C-alpha positions, -999 to +999 in steps of 0.1 A: -677+211+164-646+190+158-621+186+186-588+203+183-561+179+170-537+165+196-502+162+183-482+134+200-445+127+201-431+092+210-400+088+232-391+051+232-409+029+208-405-007+221-429-036+216-455-024+241-455+011+228-459+000+192-485-026+200-505-006+225-499+031+225-491+039+189-518+015+176-543+029+201-536+065+194-539+060+157-575+048+162-586+081+178-599+108+155-580+140+153-549+126+170-517+128+151-484+110+160-460+135+145-426+124+159-406+096+173-372+090+189-361+054+198-329+040+211-311+044+178-315+062+145-321+030+127-348+018+150-365+052+150-365+052+112-380+017+112-409+027+135-415+059+115-418+039+083-440+012+099-465+037+112-461+067+089-447+090+115-433+121+096-405+133+119-376+114+134-354+129+161-320+116+170-322+129+206-352+127+229-345+162+243-349+177+208-382+159+203-396+171+237-384+207+231-398+209+196-429+230+190-446+203+169-462+184+198-489+188+225-483+156+243-454+131+249-457+094+253-428+079+272-422+043+262-386+039+276-373+019+304-377+035+339-343+053+339-357+080+315-392+083+329-384+111+353-361+133+331-384+130+301-415+138+322-400+168+338-388+183+305-421+176+289-440+194+317-414+222+315-424+226+278-461+227+287-469+192+273-491+164+286-475+132+296-484+095+292-456+076+309-450+038+307-450+019+340-431+016+363-433+053+372-396+059+380-363+045+393-371+053+430-395+071+453-376+104+452-380+106+414-417+097+417-423+124+443-405+150+421-426+140+391-458+144+412-447+177+427-440+193+393-472+179+378-493+193+408-478+227+400-492+225+365-528+214+369-538+222+333-515+195+320-526+158+320-502+133+335-509+095+334-490+063+340-498+032+320-517+010+344-509-026+353-531-045+329-536-080+342-566-075+364-584-047+345-613-071+336-621-081+372-611-050+393-646-035+395-662-069+403-637-075+431-643-041+446-681-046+444-679-080+461-658-067+489-682-038+494-711-063+494-693-082+523-687-113+501-654-118+520-664-105+554-633-091+572-604-094+549-577-113+567-549-123+542-537-117+507-515-140+487-498-132+454-477-158+437-460-156+403-430-171+387-412-170+353-402-207+356-369-223+364-337-204+370-319-195+337-282-192+343-272-186+307-294-158+295-279-123+290-287-094+312-323-082+308-331-046+314-353-056+343-321-071+359-301-039+353-303-016+382-291+013+361-321+010+338-348-003+362-338+012+396-356-003+426-382-021+404-381-059+409-396-082+384-434-079+385-437-067+421-448-032+413-474-045+389-491-068+414-489-042+442-506-016+420-534-041+413-538-051+449-540-014+458-570-011+434-588-037+454-580-029+491-557+001+494-521+005+503-496-011+528-484+005+561-453-016+566-431-040+546-407-069+555-388-085+526-361-111+518-347-117+483-319-136+467-299-135+434-281-167+424-266-155+391-247-125+402-232-114+368-246-117+333-233-105+299-248-072+286-254-064+249-216-058+243-207-092+260-192-075+291-203-091+323-223-069+346-234-072+382-270-083+388-284-065+418-321-074+413-334-104+432-344-135+413-367-147+441-385-123+465-407-128+495-425-097+508-448-095+539-469-064+541-492-050+567-521-035+548-540-004+560-573-024+557-560-048+584-550-077+562-516-094+560-503-096+525-476-120+511-461-114+477-439-142+462-423-130+430-399-154+415-378-162+385-367-196+399-400-213+411-405-238+382-437-256+375-458-235+399-483-227+372-498-193+362-497-163+385-524-161+411-538-136+436-559-147+465-581-127+489-589-146+521-618-133+542-636-145+573-667-154+552-652-161+518-623-164+493-616-148+460-589-160+435-577-144+403-559-164+377-553-159+339-579-132+336-606-150+354-621-147+389-631-175+412-648-175+446-664-194+473-679-188+507-679-206+541-697-239+536-688-243+499-669-274+489-646-256+464-641-224+445-663-217+415-662-192+386-676-158+392-693-142+362-681-107+354-710-085+344-704-067+310-707-033+326-679-042+351-655-057+326-630-029+319-613-030+286-579-015+277-586+021+269-555+039+282-549+059+251-586+070+249-585+080+286-554+101+280-568+119+251-602+123+268-585+139+298-566+163+275-599+173+259-616+177+292-640+149+287-631+129+319-602+129+344-575+102+346-585+072+367-558+047+358-531+053+367-526+087+384-492+100+395-504+098+431-508+060+427-474+057+411-458+074+441-474+049+464-462+019+445-427+034+441-426+039+479-436+003+484-409-009+460-383+012+477-394+000+511-389-036+499-353-027+489-346-010+523-360-040+542-338-064+523-307-042+528-313-036+565-330-068+576-359-050+593-395-039+587-400-005+569-429+017+576-450+034+549-453+061+538-415+066+537-401+092+561-371+100+539-362+095+503-332+080+486-310+106+468 
């Protein structure tokens, strides 16, 4: 018996949505992308022509409310993730939402609460992709006591030297990105996959270029840090340090380190390295084929809709945790003190 067709509408069709989600959905049998609404009519028409999408909507609310879809893929910046998700669920439609989950923890909690009241609808957040190929191996090695007691975690990443002349990017625009800071949420989500969540956060951040021109040329305030240091107490007992930077030039590719009493693991550029007490240096760790997760976000979303398997990456529950962490970082920077997790109150 053939599966029922799944009709999908696209709200926000930027580069990642076109390259990943639209392309991935088109490869799945009996999935139809029937509508699209991008930032402008011209860009919506362009995407529709490129991918043969039959219907273009000028307003995202009209697309979500229309009766021609079963599921909505949200590829917008974070400022629309919550309102589009809530309206889609209200209209009895499944939701695949681009990361980061929301603007702040309050929005994330609201999305989860509404989704929990509608258990027949599938909700998924696009997972942070960098470590998918090594996640299972890292978890296995930890379970096999490769590290012994986990003592410390280090995450270091930088976009290079400070660029004073570039225009305002949406990631630097608080009105579009909310409390999300550079790649902080991505790396925290990936660390959570390995060792679980944090219990407290202390953070310092700084912005050197305090205004940048937007698309119209008007100068806008920049409220998102360009360099960030976060210390986090983890529930597993480790102390974690996240250094996320747009000013640390020549520091090389992003790295994540796990330091244990018996051994060390290091992730860099898709590869895993390790060594144990007595070794002279780190060496490459082979990833067994059965542990190397490939990108299959779109297949997982459709499989969940069809009842084949539940969502694993990334659930709304996980999104709430990383949005609470991100908001705790902002609160710590603003107040100069440690912030406990989970949050006891939510920003309005």
